[in-house]
N, C-alpha and C positions, 0 to 999 in steps of 0.2 A: 761476558762469555758464559754460555750455558754448558757446563761440563757434561750433563746428560746427553745433550744434543750432539756434542763432539764425540762422546763415547759411542753413541749409536751410529754416527757417520763412520767411525773407524771400524766398528763391527761390520757394517755393510761393505766397506772397502776390503776388509779381509775376505769376506764372502765373494766379492767381485773379482779378486785375483785368484780365486780357487782354493783358498785356505779354509781351515776349520777353526773358527774362533773359540770353540770349546776345547781345542787341543791344549794340553798342559802349558806349553810354552807361550801360548797366545791368550790364555784366559784373562790376564790382567793387562794385556796390551792396549785395549781401548782406553782404560783409565790412565795408563802411563803416557800414552800419546796425547790425551787431552791435557794432562798436566804439563807436558812438554810444550804443547802449542800455546798454552796460557802464558808460559814464560817467554817463548820465542816471539810472541805478539804483544807483550806487555806495553809497548810503546803507544798503543791505542788508548791506554788508560793513564797516560802522562801528558803533561803539557808544558810548553816552554816557559810560560809565566811562572808556574810553580817552581820549575828547575832554576830559573834565574832570580827568583824572589830574594831580595836582600843581598845580591852578589854583584850589583852594578854600582860602581863607585866613581865619583868625580875625581879626575886626575888630569894633569896638564901634559902627560906623556903623549908624544905625537909621532913616535917611530913605530915601525912594523912590529906587531906581536904575532908570534907563530907558535902553534901547538901542532907538532907533527907526529907521524907514526901512531895515530890513534887506531888501535885495532877495532874491528867491528865484524859482526856476523849478522846476516840478514837472510830472509827467504824471498826468493824470486816470486813475484805474484803470478807469473805465467805458468810455472811448473811446481811451485811450492818446494823447490830445491834450494839448498843454501848457496849463497855467495858471500865471500868474505875477503877482507883485505885491510887496507889502511887508509885513513883520511888525514889530510893535512889542511889545517885551517889557519888563515892569517887575517888580521885586520889592522887598520891604521886608525887609532883612536882620535876622536875629536871631542875631548873634554870628558869622556867616559870610558872606563875599562870594565871588564868583567872578571870575576874570579876565574883563574885558569882551569880549575877542575870542572867548571860548568860547561866548557866547550866539549870535552869528552862525554859529559852527561847528555848534551844535546845530540851528539852523534849516536849515542846509545838509544835515545828515545826514537829517533827517526829510523834507525836500523832495525829496531824491534817491531816492525810493521811489515806487512806484505809490501814489497818494494820493487822498483826498478832503480838501478844505480843512478841513472840520469836525474830522476826526480829527487832521490835522496840527497844528492849533491846540491841541487838547487834549493831544497828545503832548508838544509843546514845554513847555506849562505844567506838566504833571505831572512831567516829567523834572527841571525846575528846582526844583519844589517838593520832590520826593523827595531830590534831591542836597543842597540847602541847608537844608531845613527852615526857611524864612523865615516871617515873619508872614503873607505872602501873595504871590501871583504873579498878574499880569495879562498876557494875550497878546491882541492884536488883529491879525487878518490881513485884508488887503484884496487882492483878486485879480480878475484878468480871466481868463475861461475860454474857450479857443478852441473847446471843444465847444459853447458857447452862441453864439459869434461867427461861426464859419465853417460850422456845420452846424445842424441842428435849428431852433431859434427864430431864429437869425441876427440877434441884437441886438448891434450893434457897440459901443454905449456902455454896455453893462451891466457891472456889477461885483458882487462878492459880498464881504460883510464878515462875519467870524466872530470870536467872542471866547471866551476861557476865563478865568474869574475864580475863583481859589482863595484860601482864607483871608480876610484882611481885604479883599481886593478884591471878594469875594463878599458878605461880611457888613456892610461899612461903606460906605454910599453916598458919603460924603465922600471916602474913599480912591479909590473907583472913579471918581468925578467928577473928582478931581484928575488921575488918570492919563489919562482921556479928554481932558481939557482940554489937558494937556501934549503929547499926541500930535496934537492938532488935530482930534479927533473930538468929536461932541456927546454928552453924557451921555443915556442912555435914561431 
C-alpha cells in the first residue's frame, strides 16, 4: 500500500466534498486516514498458511468444535463503510484439529479486507475446510452494516445473517441443527 497515493486521494476527497484540506483540523487528516486504511485492510498482507503454520495437530477427537461470538469489523467494498458483528465457526475433526486461537485470527484476516459479508463467510469456511479436511465446517456471520444504517435505506435495527455449510454441515440436517442450536440460532 502506497501511503503517499492514499494521502493524495484523501486530499482530493476533502476537496471533492467542499472542504479545505489546509484548514487546521484537516491538515493531518490525509496522513491519519492513510494509516487507518493501512490497518483496516491489513488482511491483504496476511495469508492463512502463515496464520495456521504449526498449529494443526493430529488428534482423534471427532466431536463438534465451536468457537463462537468472534467479534469482527470490516469495510463494505461497495461504500467503504464499516460492517461489524460476530462470527461463529464449527468443524468436526477427522484426525486433525487446529489451535483454537487460529480461528479468530482467520476471521480477522478475512474481515480486514474490503468485503461483502457473503464472501467473507464462505472464505472462512473454505479455508478451514481446505486446511483441516474435516468431516464438515459451519460458519454463521451476523452483522450490522453502516451502509444500511446511516445512508440508503437508513434502517437502524437491521442486521444480516449469512452462513456457509460444508461437508456434514451441509448434508446432515442433525449436524446443522446441533450447530445452530449451540450458537443460539434457530435451524432453518
